Structure formats: structure tokens, C-alpha cells
VOKEPA-580899 format. One record per residue (C-alpha): residue in one letter; x, y negated, z negated. Coordinates in steps of 0.5 Angstrom, whole numbers, plus 2048, in hexadecimal, padded with zeros to 3 digits. Each point is the difference from the previous one (the first is absolute). Example, Ala and Ser with C-alpha at 12.3 -4.5 7.8 and 13.67 -1.06 7.14 Angstrom:
2
a8198097F0
s8027F9802
***
This chain:
712
m8247DD7EB
s805805801
d8077FB800
k803806806
v8007FD807
l7FF805805
s804801807
p7FB800805
d803806803
l8008047FA
y7F87FF800
i7FC804804
n7F97FB804
r7FA8027FB
e7FC801806
l805805804
s8008037FA
w7F9801800
i7FE802807
a8068067FE
f7FB8027FA
n7FA7FF804
e805805806
r8018057FA
v7F88017FF
l800801808
v8058057FF
q7FC8047FD
a7FA800804
l804802805
d8048057FC
e7FD807803
r8008037F7
t7FB7FB800
p7F9803800
l7FC7FD805
l7FB7FE7FE
e8047FC7FB
q8057FE806
a7FA7FC803
k7FF7FD7F8
f8077FD800
s7FF7FD807
a7FB7FD7FD
i8047FD7FB
f8047FE805
s7FD7FC803
n7FB7FC7FA
n8077FE7FD
l8027FE806
d7F97FB800
e8027FE7F9
f8067FF803
f7FF7FA805
m7FA7FD7FC
v8057FE7FB
r808801801
v7FF7FE807
a7FB7FA800
s8047FD7FB
l807800805
k7FB7FE805
a7FE7FA7FC
q8087FE7FE
v8017FF808
e7F87FC801
a8037FB7FA
g807800803
i8048037FA
e807804801
k8018027FA
l805807800
s7FE8057FE
e8058047FB
d803805805
g8017FA803
h7FB7FF806
t7FA7FB802
p7F8800801
i800801807
e806804800
q7FD8057FC
l7F9801803
h804802806
t8048067FC
i7F98017FD
r7FD801807
e807804803
h7FF8047FA
l7F9801800
t800802808
p803807800
l7FC8037F9
l7F97FE803
h802803807
k8028077FB
q7F97FF7FD
q7FC801806
e804805804
h7FF8047F8
y7F77FF801
r801802807
s804806800
r7FF8037FA
l7FC7FE7FB
k7FA800806
i802807803
q8028047F9
l7F97FD7FE
l7FD803806
e8038077FE
h7FD8007F9
g7F9800802
a8007F7800
h7FF7FD807
l8007F8800
l7FF7FF807
d8017FA805
y7F87FE803
e803802806
q8008077FD
l7F98017FE
n7FC805803
e7F87FE803
r7FD8027FA
q8067FD7FB
r7FF7FA805
l7F87FF800
w8018017F8
v8067FA800
d7FB7FC804
n7FA8007FB
y8047FF7FA
f8027FA803
q7F97FD801
t7FE8027FA
a8057FE7FB
i8047FD803
f7FD7FA806
p7FD7FD7FB
v8067FD7FC
l8037FD805
t8017F9803
p804800806
l8027F9801
a8017FD807
v8087FB801
d7FE7FC805
p7FF7F7800
a7FA8007FD
h8028057FB
p8067FF7FC
f8058057FF
p7FE8047F9
f8028017FA
v8028077FF
s8018037F9
n8068017FC
l802808801
s7FB802806
l7FF803804
n7FD7FD807
v7FE802808
a8037FC805
a7FA800806
l8027FD807
i7F87FF803
h7FF7FF806
d7F97FD802
p7FF802807
q7FB7FB802
s8057FA7FF
g807805801
q8027FC7F9
r8048047FB
q8007FF7F9
l8038027FA
a7FC8037FA
r8028037F9
v7FC8047FC
k8038017F9
v7FF8087FE
p7FD8017FA
q8048057FD
k8007FC7F9
i7F98047FF
l800805804
p806806801
r8057FF804
f800808802
v7F9801803
t7FE8077FE
i7FD804804
p7FC806800
a804807800
d7FB803805
l7FF7FC806
a808803801
s801803806
g802807800
d8008067FB
c8037FD7FA
e7FD7FB7FD
p8057FB7FD
l8007FE7F8
h8007F9802
t8007FC806
a8007F8800
v8017FA804
p8027F97FF
l7FB7FB7FE
e8037FB806
q800805805
v7F98017FE
v7FF7F8800
a805800807
f7FB804805
n7FB7FE7FE
l8017F8801
s7FA800806
l7FB8007FB
l8027FA7FD
f8017FD806
p7FA802805
g8007FE807
m8087FE800
s806804801
i8058037FD
e805800803
g8068037FA
h8007FF7F8
y8068007FC
f8008007F9
f8057FC7FB
r8007FD7F9
v8017FA7FB
t8057FF7FB
r7FF7FA7FC
d8057FD7FB
a7FD8027F9
d7FC7F97FC
l8067FA7FE
e8008037F8
l801806803
r8067FF802
d8027FB7FC
l8018067FA
e802805805
a8057FE804
d8027FA7FB
d807800802
l7FE7FE806
m7FA7FC7FF
i8057FC7FA
a8037FC807
i7F97FD803
e7FE7F97FE
q7F98017FE
g7FD7FC805
l803803805
r7FE8077FE
k7F87FD800
r801800807
r800808800
m7F88007FC
g7FE803807
g8038077FE
e8047FF807
v801807804
v8068037FE
r7FF806805
l7FC802807
e800807801
v7FE802807
a7FF807804
d805800804
e7FD801807
m7FD7FA7FE
p8027FB807
q8037FA7FF
d7FB7FB801
v7FC8027FA
v8068007FC
e8017FA802
m7F97FE7FF
l8008027F8
m8077FD7FF
e7FE7F9803
g7F88017FC
m8048027FA
s8057FC7FF
v805806800
e808800803
e803805804
e8048027FA
d7FB8027FB
l7FD804806
y800809800
r7FD804805
i7FF8057FD
d800807804
g7FA8037FC
p7FA7FF7FC
l8017FA7FB
g7FE8007F9
l8048067FE
d7FE7FF7F9
d7FB803801
l8028077FF
f7FE8017FA
a7F9801802
l803808803
m8028027F9
a7F98017FF
i800806805
p7FE8067FD
l807803801
p8038027F9
q806803803
l8037FA804
k8007FC7F9
d8048007FB
e7FE8057FA
s7FA7FB7FB
h8047FE7F9
s7FC7FD7FA
g8058007FC
l7FF8027F9
t7FF7FE7F8
p8058007FD
a8018047FB
i8017FB7FA
l7F97FD801
g7FE807801
r7FC7FF7FA
a7FE7F9800
q7FB800805
r7F97FF7FF
s7FD803806
m8048077FD
l7FA7FE7FB
e7FA7FE804
d800807804
g8018057F9
s808801802
l8037FD7F9
k7FD8007FA
e8007FA7FC
e8058027FB
e805802805
f7FE7F9803
e8057FA7FF
s8007F9802
i8067FE806
f8027FB7FA
s8028057FB
v804804806
v8037FA801
r8017FD7F9
r805807800
r8047FF807
d8007FC805
v7FD803807
l8047FF806
l7FA802806
h802801807
h7FA7FF806
p7FD802804
y8038077FD
d7FE7FD7F9
l7F87FF801
f7FF7F97FF
s7F88017FD
t8028047FB
s8067FC7FE
v7FF7F9801
e7FA800801
e7FE8037FA
f8057FC7FD
i7FC7FA802
n7F98047FE
q8018027F9
a8037F87FF
a7F97FE802
d7FD8057FD
d8038017F9
p7FD7FB7FB
l8077FF7FB
v8037FC808
m7FF7F97FE
g8037FE807
i802800807
k8057FE806
m802801806
t8027FE807
l7FC802806
y8047FF807
r7FC805804
t7FB8057FD
s7FB804805
k7F87FE800
d7FC8057FA
s8067FF7FC
p7FF8047FA
i8057FB7FE
i7FB7FA802
a7FA8047FC
a8058017F9
l8017F9800
i7F97FE7FF
r7FD8067FD
a8067FD7FA
a7FE7F8801
e7F98027FE
k8028037FA
g8037FB7FE
k807801802
q8057FA801
v800802807
m8057FC805
a803802806
l8047FB806
v7FD801807
e8067FF805
l7FB7FC804
k807801806
a800807801
r801801807
f7FA802804
d7FE8017FA
e7FC7F97FF
d7FA801801
n8008077FC
n8027FC7FA
i7FC7FA800
q7FA804800
w8028047F9
a8027FA7FE
k7F97FD7FF
h7FE8067FE
l8038017FA
e8007F97FF
r7F98027FF
s8008057FB
g8047FC7FC
v808801800
h8047FA801
v8037FF807
v8077FD802
y804800806
g8078007FE
v8067FA800
l7FF7FB804
g804800806
l8028087FE
k7FE806803
t7FD8067FA
h803805802
t8018047FA
k7FB8077FE
i7FF7FF7F8
v7FB8027FC
l8007FD7F8
v7FB8047FA
v8007FD7FB
r7FD8057FA
k7FD7FF7F8
e8058057FC
k8008007F9
e7FF7FA7FF
r8057FD805
l801800808
r802804805
s8037FF806
y7FF805806
v8047FF808
h7FF802806
i8067FD804
g7FF803807
t8047FF807
g7F9802804
n7F97FC800
y7FA8027FD
n7FD803806
s7FD8077FF
k801801809
t8077FF800
s8028037FA
r7FF806804
l8047FE806
y8067FC7FC
t8058037FB
d8007FB7FA
l8028007FA
g7FD7FE7F9
l8027FF7F9
l7FB8027FA
s8037FE7FA
a7FF7FD7F8
r8077FD800
p7FE7FA7FB
e8067FC804
l7FC802807
g7FA7FE7FD
q8027F97FE
d8047FE806
l7F9802803
v7FC7FB7FC
e8057FB802
l800801807
f7F8800800
n8017F87FD
y8067FF805
l7FB801805
t7F97FD7FD
g8027FA7FA
f8067FA802
s8068067FE
k8057FF802
q8058067FD
q807800802
g8028077FE
f7FC8087FE
r8028047FB
k801806804
l7FC7FF807
l8047FD805
v7FA7FA803
a8007FC807
p8017FB801
v8037FF7F9
s8058057FE
l800806806
r8057FD804
k8057FE7FA
g7FF8067FD
m801805807
e8067FC801
n8038017FA
l7FF8087FF
i8037FF807
r8077FE7FF
r7FF8047F9
e802806805
i8057FB803
e8048007F9
h7FF8087FE
a803802808
q8057FA7FD
q8018037FB
g801807803
r7F98027FD
g7FD801807
g7FC7FC801
h7FA802803
i7F87FE803
r7FA803802
a7FA7FD802
k7FA802804
m7FD7F9804
n7FA7FF805
s8067FA803
l8067FD7FF
v8007FA803
d8027FA7FA
p8077FE802
g8037FE7FB
i7FF8087FB
i803801808
a8067FD800
l8008037F9
l800807802
y8067FF805
e8047FC7FA
a7FE8077FB
s801805806
q8077FC802
a8028027F7
g7FE807801
v7F88017FE
t7FE806803
i7F97FC803
e7FB806802
l7F97FB803
i7F9804802
i7FD7FB804
r7FA801804
g7FF7FA804
m8057F9801
c8078007FF
c8057FB802
l8058037FC
y807803804
p8018067FD
g806804802
r8057FC802
k8068007FE
g8047FB7FC
l7FA7FC7FE
s7F9807800
e8058057FF
s7FC8037F9
i7F97FF802
h7FB805803
v7FA7FE803
v7FA804802
s7F87FF802
i7FB8057FE
i7FB801805
g7FA8057FE
r7F88037FE
f8007FA7FA
l8037F8801
e8058017FB
h7FF7F97FC
s8038027F9
r8067FC7FF
i8058037FC
f8067FC7FD
w8058047FC
f8087FE7FE
g8058057FE
n8027FB7F9
g807804800
g7FB8077FE
s7FB7FC7FC
p7FB800806
e7FB7FB800
v7F9801804
f7FC7FA803
i7F9800804
g7FB7FB802
s7FC7FC805
a8067FD803
d804801807
w8077FD801
m7FE7FA803
p8007F8800
r7F87FF800
n8008067F9
l8067FD7FD
d7FE7F9801
r7F87FE801
r7FD8077FD
v7FE8017F9
e803807800
a8028057F9
v805805800
t8018057FA
p8048047FE
i8008077FE
e8028017F9
e7FD8097FF
p806804802
a7FC805802
l7FB7FA805
r8077FD802
e804807802
q7F9802803
l8027F9805
e807803801
r7FD807804
l7FA7FD803
l8067FB804
q805805802
v7FA804803
y7FF7FA803
l8087FF802
d7FF808801
d7FB7FF806
n802803807
r7F9801803
g7FC7F8800
a8077FD7FE
f8047FA804
d8087FF7FF
m8027F8802
q806801804
s8057FA7FF
n7FD7FC806
g7F98007FC
d7FE805806
f7FC8077FC
t801808801
q7FA8047FF
r8038067FB
n7FF807803
p8018067FA
e805805803
d7FD8067FC
i7FB7FE7FB
e7FB7FA800
r8007FC7FB
n7F97FB800
s8017FC7FA
q7F87FE7FF
l7FE808802
q8058027FA
l7FE7FB7FC
i7F8802802
e8038087FE
t8047FD7FA
w7F97FD7FC
k7FB805801
k8058047FC
g8007FB7FB
v8067FF7FF
p8017F8800
a7F97FE7FB
s8038057FC
d8007FF7F8
d8058047FE
***
């Protein structure tokens, strides 16, 4: 840990900083310049993010309160104070989201022929069709559960959407509550109705009704002989399982003793969302049945679980979406594609292996502009099939189903190569997937390991060892993102392919550290957490302070997901006071106050939210006119610097360093998806006065011209 101590009034609360980030996501949904169906997507992302926030962060704060922990946050607040502040900040955002859905999204989709109707808006033919759909496709899978002295309150699963039905028995006169779970995990949330059932002359392009309304208006079939007095929707969020909270909220959970934590293993409700029109007596029955406190109750004026708005992206209205982007094969790897040999577009004598290319020079990749399949996957595929390759080692944090990389590792093992995969079983919400892949790999002869005890392996690295002219040569890939084909099309990430001997030796020793009993204390080129990354970054910042003090103009530019670490923040404040210019591009949480007189006047923070999730990490240091730049998997957060295995690599080839410098400038010049952080911690969205500069669109156009990937 750094020896810097940060005063609480100089640190922005982490939870509120996260809410501010998610508000920027919502702003993209509310922005009229965002294509309409993309607005629905951003609204869905906002809701999905919020679910995870409650399951992990809110659940962990509540665990502290329950355990009687009074430990203050970095900004000096108790857990209960933070919970109250979280609610205060979230409530207006939820109102904005629902107002957007009701007043903009539904109305404007209607104008384009996409009808999102309520059940009560259906005409007679549509209603008959929907009711028949209920009986044939929904009714058989429903299980109505009564709540009375003979039937205890049923368990309501996490993130489930439910109907609370008030049932009246005409014979006994009794009034009872029943719960029906809406099967939105196995059926579409929006039930599509045949277009030819519409009223009027114009046949709509798309017509749908919410699944929960189809269930609610057919409750009489579930309770024959009873009268339905009312139906009301509710949704439950429970805490994530214990291990996940320990890992992803470890800064909170570390304060709670083991015995007290075990009491929360039942997955208590941390949020109860109810339809705004639900009567108070029904609300109280739900709260009592699930042991929900008043501060965990959220009344919602509109549909619950708007993460299901992702489904609207399937509506065939391409003019209401961003133009599709599939990426390009890097020009330098154009002749290194085996698929081009197979389709006849490249002659055998023109082909050169990816290893020949990388021996000649380092290759910098930028996804999704550079295709993942023809770069990283091609590298691993060629390694699997090349008879000169002796071994492959890689880390797998999150990977996609039917992953070509998994298939390549299995193929390599079957061919007798030494193959090792470090599978991180604790990748949040991907545990089951990773366990299945690990078993499959082991059965195929791959050596599977699970990392260093007590540390989460987050680094993204591949080592390929190849026998060339009676000696072994190492080829490496070091990246900022997961080896995942699907997310490579949605996230911006960087990666380096290199045959530099020092990087190869560093990865050999890093994998020994991960798989054996090595106590490596340093590396030649890599900065590795928890061994040398924190100290290395602090030394690089201190070097800029020294340059500034000596009149050589200290300068730092850094791009990352989050800046949370108090020690790094304190050091950045010191650097600013020494005259170092600091430009930060931070998508998510930023707990530093920029632009404060006498504290951080030379620190500028911009956050970019766009069609791609900005996931790359770049660290650039001016070094008195001899710049050094690094990329890697780590943010400036305590967990990345101290409690995870991370790797950050220098980019030493001048042309590639200059490419990253130009990339940072493109981001800093963005005036479309960019938000400037103010000295009080608020964010203000940039609005172009003349020419709009959308960094991600600019990069798409640049890559189409082949400039970054040229072999000049």
C-alpha cells in the first residue's frame, strides 16, 4: 500500500461515483441524438448495472449494518449513511428512466410502426389471440402460490418478476394474497402479436404486449371459482452469493467477521420494487413475508425490470439503430490468415505465419476496430496447429460459449503440445460457465490451474513457445480485455503481440508464479500486481513530479475504467501541486476531485460513454520529452493493485507508442460521448458548437482507411 494518507474531504464516495457513472449511461438513453432503439439499449444497460450494484455493493453495505460495523468509508461515512445517500441519489434517476419509457420511447416507436401496447389497449382480435397464447404457451408452466396460515410466504427468487393477486372467495368471503411468478426467463418479456390483427388500414411493423400483463389479465384461469380483486407487479433483488460479495466488494466485506457473514447466506432481499399503484396493505404483506425494510422498498411508476428492453433491439428497424460495425483484419496480418488460403484468395507462397509477422515487429491491436477473430484467435489457432510450437499457456477470465480459443487449446493438447490454462473460477456471474470449461479442458489433456491462493487472476496473457533453429522462442499476447469473441465486438480493448525476449521471459516467470510456488519479486519489463505494479506506477508518477520540479514539464495521460485508489489519488494531487499536467479518461468511477484550486488545478477528467464499452487501459508518462506508455488489465483501484494478479506492459516500438498517443488525443477531443468532470464531482456533457467529434465513430472511419494497422 502507498504511504500517502488521503483526507476524507478530498475523496468522492465510491458508491456515489458509481451512481454518477450509471447516470451518464442513462443520459445516453435520454439523449435525442441517440437512435431510438439504442436509447432502449442504454436504458436496459442502466437497469442491468443497477441490479448488479444492489446484489453486490448494497448487499455488502447492508451486511455491515447488520453486523454492527461502523467502519467509515474513505470519505468518512458510515454504512447506514451511505445506504441512505444511495437511495436519495437513485430515486430521481428511476423517475427519469420511467418518464423516458412512457413519454418518449413508446410514443416514438409507435410513430415508426412498432407498437408496445398494454393489454387494455388490445382490440378484440388481438385480445383473443393473446388469451389463446396464454392458455397454450404460458398457463402450463405457471404455479400459483397461495399465502395463508396453511401456506407460508413462498420463496421469491432473485431478479424475478411476479404478480401479487388479491383473491376473493365468494363462498367464505375471505380475501387472500397469491403470488404468481412471471416466466420471463424462459419466455420473451414482450409477446409479439401477429401484425395482421391490428385495427385500421395500416398494418404495423411490430406489435407486442408485456408478458406480465398477459399473465395478470388471465389470472381467473389460475383461480377458478374465485374473483380477482386486483393484480399488482413486484420484483425482488437478493444479495449475490457470499463468495461473490467477498470478491467484488472485498473492500467492504473485509470488515465483517466470518461468523457474522454466514448469517447472510440465505440471500436476503436487498431491494423490493413494486408497481406504484400497489395498495399499501399489499405492500405491507410483501414486506412482512420477505422481511423487507422500508428503505429497501422502491415504488416504480411503470414496468419493472427494464433490463428486458434489450429485446427491442430485435425489432427490424435498422434506421433506429447504430450502423453495424464488424471490424477489419489488421493490414499487417492480412497475409497471415489461413482462412484466405482455404477460400483461394491467397496463394500458398504468399502466406506468412503470424509468427513471422510478430518476429519482424510488435503488433498493436485495438478491438473492436481490429477483428478479434483474425488477430488473437488466429494467433492461438496457428499456435495450436503449428508443428514447431511446443507449448501454450494462457489465462482465461471470461470466455464465450462455443469459444474458438477453447477449441484451439483442446486441439493443441490432443496433438501432444504442452498446454496450460489458468481458469479464473471467480469471474463474477460467470462461475458456472468457467467451471464447465475447466472440466472440458482437463478431460482433453490441458493442464488446468486456478491461480494463486487468495488472489483473483485478472491478467490477460498468452505465452506461445516455439522451437526455431534448435532454440526456443517465446511469443506473447498481453491485453486489456478478456479472451471472449462476443465481448470483443462490444468492448474497446488493446492487445500487444510481441516476440521480444524480455517480455517472453517475464511471462515464463509470471506463469511459474501463477502455477507453482514462485515468490517472484520483480520482472524485466512487466509491471505485475501484487508484486510490482503499485510501486511501479507510483514511481512513474513521482518521476513526472521530479520532471516538473526541474522545469521539464511533467505530463501524465491515463485511460482506465475506474480511479478509486486513495494512495494513487493522493499522489496525483501531489503531482498537480508540483505542476504536472494530468489528463485522465475514466469511464466509470472517479473518486478524485479535479480542477480544485491549490489541490488539483492541473487535473482534468473526461468520461466517455458510447456505443462500445470503453474497456482499454493506457498509461502515458511524458518523461521529460522521452515518453513511455503502458497498456494492461489493471485499473487504479486497491483490488487491482493489491489483491489481484494483473500485468501491465510497456509499448516500446516508437510507431506503436505514437499510435497510442494519437488515440488518447482522439478521446480527449471527443465532444459527443464525452462528459467533463467538474471540481465538485459532477459531470457535464460536452455539446459540439460546430463539428461533432465522436471518438468511436472517428476510429471506425480511421480503421476503414487502414491507417493504424499499416506496415509503414
